[in-house]
Biopython code that builds the backbone (N, CA, C, O; Angstrom):
import numpy as np
from Bio.PDB.StructureBuilder import StructureBuilder

atoms = [
    (1, "UNK", "N", (-20.428, 21.575, -18.778)),
    (1, "UNK", "CA", (-19.030, 21.914, -18.424)),
    (1, "UNK", "C", (-17.992, 21.054, -19.127)),
    (1, "UNK", "O", (-17.984, 19.846, -18.892)),
    (2, "UNK", "N", (-17.134, 21.574, -19.954)),
    (2, "UNK", "CA", (-16.300, 20.954, -20.720)),
    (2, "UNK", "C", (-14.694, 21.068, -19.973)),
    (2, "UNK", "O", (-14.245, 22.152, -19.600)),
    (3, "UNK", "N", (-14.013, 19.895, -19.846)),
    (3, "UNK", "CA", (-12.774, 19.767, -19.182)),
    (3, "UNK", "C", (-11.629, 19.918, -20.132)),
    (3, "UNK", "O", (-11.738, 19.491, -21.281)),
    (4, "UNK", "N", (-10.680, 20.427, -19.770)),
    (4, "UNK", "CA", (-9.455, 20.593, -20.651)),
    (4, "UNK", "C", (-8.621, 19.253, -20.583)),
    (4, "UNK", "O", (-8.853, 18.477, -19.656)),
    (5, "UNK", "N", (-7.817, 19.000, -21.372)),
    (5, "UNK", "CA", (-6.931, 17.829, -21.319)),
    (5, "UNK", "C", (-6.232, 17.714, -19.972)),
    (5, "UNK", "O", (-6.223, 16.669, -19.321)),
    (6, "UNK", "N", (-5.656, 18.830, -19.596)),
    (6, "UNK", "CA", (-4.767, 18.918, -18.505)),
    (6, "UNK", "C", (-5.734, 18.702, -17.163)),
    (6, "UNK", "O", (-5.269, 18.123, -16.181)),
    (7, "UNK", "N", (-6.979, 19.154, -17.173)),
    (7, "UNK", "CA", (-7.836, 18.811, -16.122)),
    (7, "UNK", "C", (-8.129, 17.298, -15.912)),
    (7, "UNK", "O", (-8.010, 16.687, -14.850)),
    (8, "UNK", "N", (-8.544, 16.787, -17.146)),
    (8, "UNK", "CA", (-8.765, 15.283, -17.211)),
    (8, "UNK", "C", (-7.561, 14.548, -16.591)),
    (8, "UNK", "O", (-7.699, 13.677, -15.733)),
    (9, "UNK", "N", (-6.450, 14.924, -17.046)),
    (9, "UNK", "CA", (-5.160, 14.237, -16.753)),
    (9, "UNK", "C", (-4.925, 14.231, -15.164)),
    (9, "UNK", "O", (-4.496, 13.254, -14.551)),
    (10, "UNK", "N", (-5.268, 15.463, -14.590)),
    (10, "UNK", "CA", (-4.981, 15.518, -13.151)),
    (10, "UNK", "C", (-6.028, 14.846, -12.352)),
    (10, "UNK", "O", (-5.833, 14.623, -11.158)),
    (11, "UNK", "N", (-7.139, 14.508, -12.947)),
    (11, "UNK", "CA", (-8.196, 13.806, -12.174)),
    (11, "UNK", "C", (-7.892, 12.406, -12.460)),
    (11, "UNK", "O", (-8.013, 11.672, -11.479)),
    (12, "UNK", "N", (-7.539, 11.863, -13.510)),
    (12, "UNK", "CA", (-7.169, 10.432, -13.820)),
    (12, "UNK", "C", (-5.873, 9.975, -13.385)),
    (12, "UNK", "O", (-5.767, 8.757, -13.242)),
    (13, "UNK", "N", (-4.815, 10.725, -13.131)),
    (13, "UNK", "CA", (-3.595, 10.400, -12.635)),
    (13, "UNK", "C", (-3.503, 10.311, -11.114)),
    (13, "UNK", "O", (-3.795, 11.289, -10.426)),
    (14, "UNK", "N", (-3.179, 9.373, -10.677)),
    (14, "UNK", "CA", (-2.797, 9.200, -9.186)),
    (14, "UNK", "C", (-1.502, 8.466, -9.072)),
    (14, "UNK", "O", (-1.301, 7.345, -9.539)),
    (15, "UNK", "N", (-0.573, 9.249, -8.359)),
    (15, "UNK", "CA", (0.782, 8.824, -8.090)),
    (15, "UNK", "C", (0.726, 8.180, -6.826)),
    (15, "UNK", "O", (0.266, 8.793, -5.863)),
    (16, "UNK", "N", (1.169, 6.936, -6.709)),
    (16, "UNK", "CA", (1.317, 6.094, -5.345)),
    (16, "UNK", "C", (2.523, 5.207, -5.446)),
    (16, "UNK", "O", (2.994, 4.797, -6.507)),
    (17, "UNK", "N", (2.970, 4.952, -4.265)),
    (17, "UNK", "CA", (3.999, 4.178, -4.016)),
    (17, "UNK", "C", (3.511, 2.908, -3.364)),
    (17, "UNK", "O", (2.637, 2.990, -2.501)),
    (18, "UNK", "N", (4.013, 1.743, -3.713)),
    (18, "UNK", "CA", (3.634, 0.376, -3.036)),
    (18, "UNK", "C", (4.935, -0.345, -2.555)),
    (18, "UNK", "O", (6.020, -0.291, -3.133)),
    (19, "UNK", "N", (4.677, -0.972, -1.501)),
    (19, "UNK", "CA", (5.832, -1.686, -0.896)),
    (19, "UNK", "C", (5.139, -3.151, -0.486)),
    (19, "UNK", "O", (4.029, -3.252, 0.038)),
    (20, "UNK", "N", (5.989, -4.229, -0.818)),
    (20, "UNK", "CA", (5.424, -5.504, -0.454)),
    (20, "UNK", "C", (6.678, -6.290, 0.456)),
    (20, "UNK", "O", (7.838, -6.472, 0.087)),
    (21, "UNK", "N", (6.165, -6.614, 1.518)),
    (21, "UNK", "CA", (7.055, -7.373, 2.464)),
    (21, "UNK", "C", (6.717, -8.805, 2.596)),
    (21, "UNK", "O", (5.541, -9.159, 2.504)),
    (22, "UNK", "N", (7.728, -9.705, 2.819)),
    (22, "UNK", "CA", (7.581, -10.974, 3.349)),
    (22, "UNK", "C", (8.196, -11.106, 4.568)),
    (22, "UNK", "O", (9.415, -10.959, 4.649)),
    (23, "UNK", "N", (7.415, -11.404, 5.683)),
    (23, "UNK", "CA", (7.971, -11.416, 6.946)),
    (23, "UNK", "C", (7.480, -12.627, 7.775)),
    (23, "UNK", "O", (6.532, -13.341, 7.448)),
    (24, "UNK", "N", (8.242, -12.776, 8.895)),
    (24, "UNK", "CA", (7.767, -13.955, 9.855)),
    (24, "UNK", "C", (6.427, -13.554, 10.343)),
    (24, "UNK", "O", (6.177, -12.386, 10.641)),
    (25, "UNK", "N", (5.509, -14.578, 10.431)),
    (25, "UNK", "CA", (4.169, -14.207, 10.948)),
    (25, "UNK", "C", (4.017, -13.747, 12.283)),
    (25, "UNK", "O", (3.026, -13.086, 12.593)),
    (26, "UNK", "N", (4.964, -14.050, 13.159)),
    (26, "UNK", "CA", (4.865, -13.570, 14.489)),
    (26, "UNK", "C", (5.143, -11.858, 14.526)),
    (26, "UNK", "O", (4.718, -11.135, 15.427)),
    (27, "UNK", "N", (5.816, -11.460, 13.542)),
    (27, "UNK", "CA", (6.048, -9.979, 13.469)),
    (27, "UNK", "C", (5.085, -9.238, 12.820)),
    (27, "UNK", "O", (5.187, -8.013, 12.870)),
    (28, "UNK", "N", (4.089, -9.786, 12.167)),
    (28, "UNK", "CA", (3.226, -9.014, 11.328)),
    (28, "UNK", "C", (2.479, -7.965, 12.054)),
    (28, "UNK", "O", (2.293, -6.918, 11.434)),
    (29, "UNK", "N", (2.010, -8.058, 13.273)),
    (29, "UNK", "CA", (1.327, -7.052, 13.872)),
    (29, "UNK", "C", (2.210, -5.808, 14.147)),
    (29, "UNK", "O", (1.687, -4.731, 13.860)),
    (30, "UNK", "N", (3.318, -5.786, 14.596)),
    (30, "UNK", "CA", (4.291, -4.899, 15.010)),
    (30, "UNK", "C", (4.729, -4.206, 13.527)),
    (30, "UNK", "O", (4.832, -2.981, 13.448)),
    (31, "UNK", "N", (4.949, -4.970, 12.503)),
    (31, "UNK", "CA", (5.317, -4.363, 11.146)),
    (31, "UNK", "C", (3.993, -3.503, 10.650)),
    (31, "UNK", "O", (4.135, -2.329, 10.308)),
    (32, "UNK", "N", (2.894, -4.049, 10.632)),
    (32, "UNK", "CA", (1.709, -3.308, 10.298)),
    (32, "UNK", "C", (1.567, -1.773, 11.024)),
    (32, "UNK", "O", (1.352, -0.691, 10.478)),
    (33, "UNK", "N", (1.753, -2.065, 12.341)),
    (33, "UNK", "CA", (1.560, -0.808, 13.061)),
    (33, "UNK", "C", (2.607, 0.167, 12.724)),
    (33, "UNK", "O", (2.257, 1.334, 12.546)),
    (34, "UNK", "N", (3.983, -0.194, 12.601)),
    (34, "UNK", "CA", (4.953, 0.666, 12.205)),
    (34, "UNK", "C", (4.788, 1.372, 10.858)),
    (34, "UNK", "O", (5.020, 2.577, 10.759)),
    (35, "UNK", "N", (4.381, 0.614, 9.796)),
    (35, "UNK", "CA", (4.211, 1.262, 8.555)),
    (35, "UNK", "C", (3.014, 2.076, 8.513)),
    (35, "UNK", "O", (3.010, 3.048, 7.757)),
    (36, "UNK", "N", (1.868, 1.780, 9.309)),
    (36, "UNK", "CA", (0.598, 2.625, 9.248)),
    (36, "UNK", "C", (0.969, 3.978, 10.095)),
    (36, "UNK", "O", (0.418, 5.043, 9.815)),
    (37, "UNK", "N", (1.828, 3.886, 11.032)),
    (37, "UNK", "CA", (2.223, 5.147, 11.647)),
    (37, "UNK", "C", (3.042, 6.118, 10.799)),
    (37, "UNK", "O", (3.058, 7.338, 10.959)),
    (38, "UNK", "N", (3.796, 5.353, 9.778)),
    (38, "UNK", "CA", (4.685, 6.131, 8.876)),
    (38, "UNK", "C", (3.928, 6.724, 7.649)),
    (38, "UNK", "O", (4.528, 7.316, 6.751)),
    (39, "UNK", "N", (2.510, 6.524, 7.657)),
    (39, "UNK", "CA", (1.714, 6.910, 6.588)),
    (39, "UNK", "C", (1.273, 5.891, 5.528)),
    (39, "UNK", "O", (0.523, 6.272, 4.629)),
    (40, "UNK", "N", (1.677, 4.670, 5.576)),
    (40, "UNK", "CA", (1.370, 3.633, 4.678)),
    (40, "UNK", "C", (-0.062, 3.084, 5.027)),
    (40, "UNK", "O", (-0.505, 3.214, 6.169)),
    (41, "UNK", "N", (-0.764, 2.483, 4.053)),
    (41, "UNK", "CA", (-2.035, 1.911, 4.282)),
    (41, "UNK", "C", (-1.791, 0.382, 3.809)),
    (41, "UNK", "O", (-1.176, 0.098, 2.781)),
    (42, "UNK", "N", (-2.307, -0.481, 4.620)),
    (42, "UNK", "CA", (-2.210, -2.070, 4.403)),
    (42, "UNK", "C", (-3.340, -2.266, 3.292)),
    (42, "UNK", "O", (-4.487, -1.862, 3.482)),
    (43, "UNK", "N", (-2.988, -2.837, 2.255)),
    (43, "UNK", "CA", (-4.009, -3.135, 1.238)),
    (43, "UNK", "C", (-4.275, -4.600, 1.004)),
    (43, "UNK", "O", (-5.369, -4.984, 0.590)),
    (44, "UNK", "N", (-3.230, -5.458, 1.280)),
    (44, "UNK", "CA", (-3.437, -6.815, 1.242)),
    (44, "UNK", "C", (-2.486, -7.551, 2.174)),
    (44, "UNK", "O", (-1.359, -7.122, 2.417)),
    (45, "UNK", "N", (-3.004, -8.732, 2.714)),
    (45, "UNK", "CA", (-2.239, -9.502, 3.753)),
    (45, "UNK", "C", (-2.587, -10.944, 3.411)),
    (45, "UNK", "O", (-3.761, -11.310, 3.352)),
    (46, "UNK", "N", (-1.492, -11.816, 3.172)),
    (46, "UNK", "CA", (-1.734, -13.178, 2.931)),
    (46, "UNK", "C", (-0.560, -14.085, 3.420)),
    (46, "UNK", "O", (0.554, -13.635, 3.688)),
    (47, "UNK", "N", (-0.884, -15.319, 3.505)),
    (47, "UNK", "CA", (0.092, -16.243, 3.951)),
    (47, "UNK", "C", (0.681, -16.918, 2.795)),
    (47, "UNK", "O", (0.001, -17.324, 1.853)),
    (48, "UNK", "N", (2.063, -17.044, 2.882)),
    (48, "UNK", "CA", (2.878, -17.660, 1.828)),
    (48, "UNK", "C", (3.988, -18.617, 2.445)),
    (48, "UNK", "O", (4.983, -18.083, 2.934)),
    (49, "UNK", "N", (3.868, -20.037, 2.448)),
    (49, "UNK", "CA", (4.827, -20.856, 2.982)),
    (49, "UNK", "C", (5.072, -20.579, 4.511)),
    (49, "UNK", "O", (6.197, -20.661, 5.003)),
    (50, "UNK", "N", (3.973, -20.254, 5.217)),
    (50, "UNK", "CA", (4.247, -20.105, 6.640)),
    (50, "UNK", "C", (4.764, -18.671, 7.048)),
    (50, "UNK", "O", (5.089, -18.432, 8.211)),
    (51, "UNK", "N", (4.825, -17.762, 6.082)),
    (51, "UNK", "CA", (5.162, -16.329, 6.317)),
    (51, "UNK", "C", (4.113, -15.519, 5.793)),
    (51, "UNK", "O", (3.298, -15.938, 4.971)),
    (52, "UNK", "N", (4.125, -14.323, 6.275)),
    (52, "UNK", "CA", (3.065, -13.329, 5.943)),
    (52, "UNK", "C", (3.629, -12.350, 4.833)),
    (52, "UNK", "O", (4.717, -11.778, 4.892)),
    (53, "UNK", "N", (2.761, -12.264, 3.875)),
    (53, "UNK", "CA", (3.077, -11.194, 2.866)),
    (53, "UNK", "C", (2.228, -10.050, 2.981)),
    (53, "UNK", "O", (1.003, -10.166, 2.927)),
    (54, "UNK", "N", (2.879, -8.807, 3.157)),
    (54, "UNK", "CA", (2.038, -7.565, 3.398)),
    (54, "UNK", "C", (2.334, -6.646, 2.272)),
    (54, "UNK", "O", (3.492, -6.403, 1.933)),
    (55, "UNK", "N", (1.220, -6.098, 1.648)),
    (55, "UNK", "CA", (1.487, -4.987, 0.740)),
    (55, "UNK", "C", (0.772, -3.780, 1.150)),
    (55, "UNK", "O", (-0.424, -3.710, 1.434)),
    (56, "UNK", "N", (1.709, -2.756, 1.151)),
    (56, "UNK", "CA", (1.190, -1.409, 1.481)),
    (56, "UNK", "C", (1.163, -0.450, 0.427)),
    (56, "UNK", "O", (1.798, -0.684, -0.602)),
    (57, "UNK", "N", (0.463, 0.671, 0.562)),
    (57, "UNK", "CA", (0.413, 1.721, -0.534)),
    (57, "UNK", "C", (0.553, 3.062, 0.126)),
    (57, "UNK", "O", (0.051, 3.141, 1.247)),
    (58, "UNK", "N", (1.098, 4.057, -0.324)),
    (58, "UNK", "CA", (1.318, 5.341, 0.196)),
    (58, "UNK", "C", (0.707, 6.330, -0.773)),
    (58, "UNK", "O", (0.767, 7.537, -0.542)),
]
sb = StructureBuilder()
sb.init_structure("model")
sb.init_model(0)
sb.init_chain("A")
sb.init_seg("    ")
for serial, (resi, resn, name, xyz) in enumerate(atoms, 1):
    if name == "N":
        sb.init_residue(resn, " ", resi, " ")
    sb.init_atom(name, np.array(xyz, "f"), 0.0, 1.0, " ", f" {name:<3s}", serial, name[0])
structure = sb.get_structure()
């Protein structure tokens, strides 16, 4: 089976949005729940200078 250029482009192209937040550590749980209910997926969580850095993708 031979794919056309348009078919290959549609397979290889993925449009996504990302959002990174730096928040107070005690609010991390509520923030994660809020964004996940809105259709965002948490992809990375880390600690930066006592604060929590969250990265979401949609």
